[in-house]
C-alpha positions in Angstrom: 6.7 -14.9 27.4 4.3 -12.0 28.2 5.5 -8.7 26.8 4.4 -5.4 28.2 2.3 -3.3 25.9 2.3 0.5 26.4 -0.1 3.0 24.8 0.5 6.8 24.6 -1.5 9.8 23.8 -1.0 10.2 20.1 -0.7 6.5 19.6 -0.9 5.0 16.1 -3.6 2.7 17.5 -6.8 3.4 15.7 -8.9 2.8 18.8 -7.7 5.5 21.2 -11.0 7.1 22.1 -12.4 8.8 25.2 -13.2 6.4 28.0 -16.9 5.4 27.9 -19.2 4.7 30.8 -20.9 1.3 31.3 -24.2 2.8 30.2 -22.6 3.8 26.9 -21.0 0.4 26.3 -22.7 -0.7 23.2 -23.5 2.7 21.7 -21.5 3.4 18.5 -19.0 6.2 18.8 -17.9 8.7 16.2 -14.7 7.1 15.1 -16.1 3.6 14.9 -18.9 4.9 12.8 -16.6 6.9 10.5 -14.3 4.0 9.9 -17.1 1.5 9.3 -17.3 2.6 5.7 -19.8 -0.1 4.6 -21.9 0.4 7.8 -22.1 -3.3 8.6 -21.2 -2.8 12.3 -17.7 -4.4 11.9 -14.3 -3.0 11.1 -11.8 -4.7 8.8 -8.1 -4.0 8.8 -8.5 -2.0 5.6 -11.2 0.2 7.1 -8.8 1.4 9.8 -6.4 4.2 9.0 -3.2 2.7 7.6 -1.0 3.8 10.5 -3.3 2.0 12.9 -3.6 -1.5 11.3 -0.7 -3.1 13.2 -3.0 -3.1 16.3 -5.8 -5.0 14.5 -4.9 -8.5 15.8 -4.8 -7.2 19.5 -8.4 -5.9 19.2 -9.8 -8.8 17.1 -9.9 -11.1 20.1 -12.1 -13.8 18.6 -9.9 -13.9 15.5 -12.8 -13.8 13.0 -11.1 -11.2 10.8 -13.3 -8.3 12.0 -13.4 -5.9 15.0 -16.9 -5.7 16.5 -18.2 -2.8 18.4 -17.9 -4.8 21.6 -14.3 -5.7 20.9 -13.6 -2.1 20.1 -15.1 -0.8 23.3 -13.6 -3.5 25.4 -10.2 -2.5 24.1 -10.9 1.2 24.7 -12.0 0.6 28.3 -8.8 -1.2 29.0 -6.5 1.6 28.0 -4.5 3.5 30.6 -6.0 6.8 31.6 -2.7 8.6 31.8 -1.8 9.3 28.1 0.5 12.2 28.5 3.4 10.9 26.4 3.7 11.1 22.7 4.6 8.0 20.7 7.7 8.6 18.7 7.8 7.3 15.2 10.2 4.5 14.4 13.7 5.8 13.5 15.3 4.3 10.5 19.0 3.6 11.1 21.8 4.4 8.6 19.8 6.6 6.3 19.4 10.3 5.6 15.8 11.4 5.1 14.4 14.4 3.3 10.7 14.8 4.0 7.8 16.6 2.3 9.5 17.3 -1.0 7.0 19.0 -3.3 7.1 17.0 -6.6 4.3 18.7 -8.6 5.2 22.4 -8.1 2.3 23.0 -5.7 1.9 23.7 -2.0 -0.6 20.8 -1.6 0.8 18.6 1.2 -0.7 15.5 -0.5 1.6 16.2 -3.5 4.8 15.5 -1.6 7.2 12.6 -1.1 9.7 11.5 1.4 13.2 10.3 0.3 15.6 8.1 2.2 19.2 7.6 1.1 21.6 5.1 2.7 24.5 6.9 4.5 26.9 4.2 3.5 26.4 3.1 -0.1 27.3 -0.5 -1.0 27.8 0.2 -4.7 29.7 2.6 -6.9 26.7 2.6 -9.3 23.8 5.0 -8.9 21.2 3.7 -6.5 18.2 1.8 -7.6 14.9 3.2 -6.3 12.0 1.6 -4.6 9.0 3.9 -4.1 6.1 2.9 -1.8 2.5 4.0 -2.5 0.1 3.7 0.4 -3.3 2.1 0.5 -6.5 3.3 2.2 -9.2 2.8 -0.4 -8.0 6.0 -2.2 -9.9 8.0 0.4 -7.6 7.8 3.5 -4.0 6.9 4.5 -0.9 9.0 3.8 2.8 8.6 2.9 3.7 8.9 6.6 5.3 5.7 7.7 5.9 4.5 4.2 9.6 4.5 4.4 9.4 2.1 7.3 8.1 -0.5 4.9 11.3 -0.2 2.9 13.8 -1.1 5.7 14.9 -4.4 4.0 15.8 -2.6 0.8 17.5 0.4 2.5 19.6 -1.9 4.6 21.4 -3.2 1.5 22.9 0.2 0.8 22.0 -0.2 -2.8 18.5 1.4 -2.8 17.0 4.8 -2.2 13.6 4.6 -0.6 10.7 6.9 -1.4 7.2 7.2 0.0 4.7 9.0 -2.3 1.7 11.0 -1.2 -1.2 11.6 -3.6 -4.6 13.4 -3.5 -7.4 11.3 -2.1 -10.8 10.8 -3.7 -12.5 13.2 -1.4 -10.4 16.0 -2.8 -10.1 14.9 -6.5 -11.6 12.1 -8.6 -9.8 9.7 -10.9 -7.3 10.0 -12.7 -5.8 12.6 -10.3 -4.3 9.9 -8.2 -2.4 8.4 -11.1 -1.3 11.8 -12.4 0.2 12.5 -8.9 2.1 9.3 -8.9 3.5 9.8 -12.4 4.5 13.4 -11.5 6.4 12.0 -8.5 8.2 9.5 -10.7 9.1 12.3 -13.1 10.5 14.3 -10.2 12.7 11.4 -9.2 14.1 11.1 -12.8 14.7 14.8 -13.1 16.6 14.9 -9.8 18.3 11.5 -10.2 21.8 13.0 -10.8 21.5 15.3 -7.7 20.8 12.3 -5.4 22.9 9.7 -7.2 19.9 7.7 -8.4 19.4 5.6 -11.5 16.4 6.8 -13.4 16.2 3.6 -15.4 15.9 1.5 -12.2 12.8 2.7 -10.4 10.5 0.1 -8.9 7.1 0.9 -7.3 5.6 -1.1 -4.4 2.0 -0.6 -3.3 -0.5 -2.2 -1.0 -4.3 -2.4 -1.7 -5.3 0.9 -3.3 -1.6 1.5 -3.6 -1.3 -1.9 -5.3 -3.8 -0.7 -7.8 -1.8 2.5 -8.5 1.5 0.7 -8.9 -0.2 -1.7 -11.3 -1.5 1.2 -13.3 2.1 2.7 -13.4 3.4 -0.7 -14.6 1.0 -1.0 -17.5 0.7 2.6 -18.7 4.3 3.6 -19.0 3.9 4.5 -22.7 0.4 5.9 -22.5 0.8 9.6 -22.9 -2.9 10.2 -22.3 -2.5 9.1 -18.7 0.7 11.0 -18.0 -1.0 14.1 -16.7 0.2 17.7 -16.8 1.6 18.2 -13.3 4.9 19.7 -12.3 7.9 21.3 -14.1 9.3 18.0 -15.4 7.0 17.2 -18.3 9.9 16.2 -20.6 10.4 13.1 -18.4 8.2 10.0 -18.4 6.3 8.6 -15.5 7.2 5.0 -16.5 8.7 2.6 -14.1 10.9 -0.5 -14.4 9.3 -3.0 -12.0 6.2 -3.4 -9.9 5.6 -5.0 -6.5 1.8 -5.3 -6.3 0.4 -6.3 -2.9 -3.3 -7.3 -3.1 -4.3 -4.5 -5.4 -7.6 -4.2 -7.3 -7.2 -4.7 -11.1 -10.7 -4.9 -12.6 -13.3 -3.0 -10.6 -16.3 -4.3 -12.5 -15.5 -7.8 -11.3 -14.9 -7.1 -7.7 -18.4 -8.3 -6.7 -18.0 -11.5 -8.8 -16.3 -13.3 -5.9 -17.4 -13.6 -2.2 -16.3 -10.8 0.1 -17.2 -8.4 2.8 -17.8 -5.2 0.8 -20.3 -4.3 -1.9 -18.0 -2.8 -4.4 -20.8 -1.8 -6.7 -22.4 0.4 -4.0 -22.5 4.2 -4.5 -20.3 4.7 -1.4 -17.8 2.0 -2.1 -14.2 3.0 -2.4 -14.2 2.3 -6.1 -17.3 4.3 -6.8 -16.1 7.2 -4.8 -12.8 7.1 -6.7 -14.4 7.5 -10.1 -17.3 9.7 -9.0 -20.3 7.4 -9.3 -21.5 3.8 -9.0 -19.1 1.7 -11.0 -21.7 -0.4 -12.8 -23.5 2.7 -13.9 -20.3 4.3 -15.1 -18.5 1.5 -16.9 -16.5 3.6 -19.3 -15.0 5.6 -16.4 -14.5 2.5 -14.4 -12.6 0.7 -17.2 -10.4 3.8 -17.6 -9.3 3.2 -14.0 -8.7 -0.5 -14.2 -5.2 -1.9 -14.9 -6.7 -4.8 -16.8 -7.7 -2.3 -19.5 -4.1 -1.5 -20.4 -2.3 -4.9 -20.5 0.2 -5.0 -23.3 3.7 -6.4 -24.1 5.1 -3.0 -23.0 4.2 -3.6 -19.4 7.1 -3.9 -17.0 7.8 -7.1 -14.8 5.4 -7.7 -11.9 5.7 -9.4 -8.6 2.2 -10.0 -7.3 1.3 -11.0 -3.7 -2.2 -11.8 -2.4 -3.8 -13.6 0.4 -6.4 -16.3 -0.5 -8.7 -15.2 2.4 -8.8 -11.5 1.5 -12.4 -10.4 2.0 -11.9 -6.8 0.7 -9.9 -7.4 -2.5 -10.7 -10.9 -3.7 -7.6 -12.9 -4.7 -9.2 -13.3 -8.1 -8.2 -9.7 -8.8 -4.5 -10.7 -8.8 -5.2 -14.0 -10.5 -6.6 -12.4 -13.6 -3.7 -9.9 -13.8 -1.1 -12.6 -13.5 -2.9 -14.7 -16.1 -3.1 -11.8 -18.6 0.6 -10.9 -18.2 1.6 -14.6 -18.6 -0.4 -14.8 -21.7 1.5 -12.1 -23.4 4.8 -13.3 -21.9 5.4 -10.3 -19.6 7.2 -11.6 -16.5 4.7 -12.0 -13.7 5.6 -13.8 -10.4 2.5 -14.6 -8.4 2.9 -15.4 -4.7 -0.3 -16.8 -3.2 -0.5 -16.5 0.6 -2.7 -19.4 1.6 -5.0 -18.4 4.4 -3.8 -14.8 4.3 -6.3 -11.9 4.6 -6.1 -8.3 3.5 -2.7 -6.8 4.5 -0.4 -9.8 4.3 3.2 -8.9 5.0 6.3 -10.4 6.6 10.0 -11.1 6.2 9.6 -13.9 3.6 7.7 -11.5 1.3 10.4 -8.8 1.7 13.0 -11.4 0.8 11.0 -12.3 -2.4 10.7 -8.6 -3.2 14.5 -8.2 -2.8 15.2 -11.3 -4.9 12.9 -10.0 -7.7 14.7 -6.6 -7.8 18.1 -8.3 -7.6 17.3 -10.1 -10.8 16.0 -7.1 -12.7 18.2 -4.3 -11.3 21.5 -5.9 -10.3 21.8 -8.7 -12.9 21.8 -11.4 -10.3 21.1 -15.1 -11.2 17.9 -15.5 -9.3 15.3 -18.2 -10.0 11.7 -17.1 -9.2 8.5 -18.8 -10.0 4.9 -18.7 -8.9 4.5 -20.3 -5.4 2.2 -20.6 -2.4 3.3 -19.5 1.0 1.4 -20.4 4.1 0.1 -17.4 6.1 1.1 -19.3 9.3 4.7 -19.2 8.1 4.6 -15.4 7.9 3.3 -15.2 11.5 6.0 -17.5 12.7 8.6 -15.2 11.1 7.0 -12.1 12.8 7.1 -13.8 16.2 10.7 -14.8 15.8 11.7 -11.3 14.9 9.8 -9.8 17.8 11.4 -12.2 20.3 14.9 -11.0 19.4 
């Protein structure tokens, strides 16, 4: 079945650019050049702004895992010229949302969070919390749209959903990003009674750079040196009770040890920009920003998900984290997505995330173990959902 695809003026699609003439066909344009962070003439899903990545497969017509300049311009030339409508964001059903809550006592829009509460609660107990932290290489992306990733949890009526913003590396270097996230967790705990939340049942869910930040939260809960000094709720801890880490970096100094598309040691790599210098020339700072530096028995339970064909964050980054946690007998469930690239997601993964939290937050008898899921199965699930 062929489905109609409509594009509007302020579309989430990353590739809405002015129409180009035939004589300009292979000349790079401003946005393609800006997004091509490693300047190799190709765009990966991760290089696109996060809100635009869902269009990646439509533009990558040869299915090689990259968007070439030709594919980009071909797509742009095929867009309708009448773009007078505004694309409306997806509306979550059955929830009440408060947006742009300042969690650090500042007027910085990056230091805000969005909070979603189910209108009909399915429990008499305080709600458990799942907080999403966005990716984007610590230099782009935003909390906008983060709540939409939490639909499966909100639908149960037993979770509050949160999307956390944080300062990007262009504004502030490490560890500002972690300090922001911990301040947001402290805000949730301090305001738990007001919203009917359980401060002892807060899980964090992050993708890519967000996966790195949630991993850091999961292994530094008792580290006062990394707590930061933001906001009015310093008597609370930024610790969390569970982590859902989707393809996050864990040891920056080993990023180049496995094949991939990006030179992570380069001065302009996302990791180098995060710490303020080339990572191999600033090893002490780099280790300070790596979750693997803080592994201990005090870490909280982890669910780790990673695609085996990830060319931006090698799957090895999750393998070493899982192995280290297993060694000290901290629960770590590692889900390997065979054939999956950077950005794996789908209903089966949401179901695993729910099962993981059912076990730890709701005392359910759930058996979980490391397993491999085929990426093709995730795609089948997405097609079935779209056809309904």
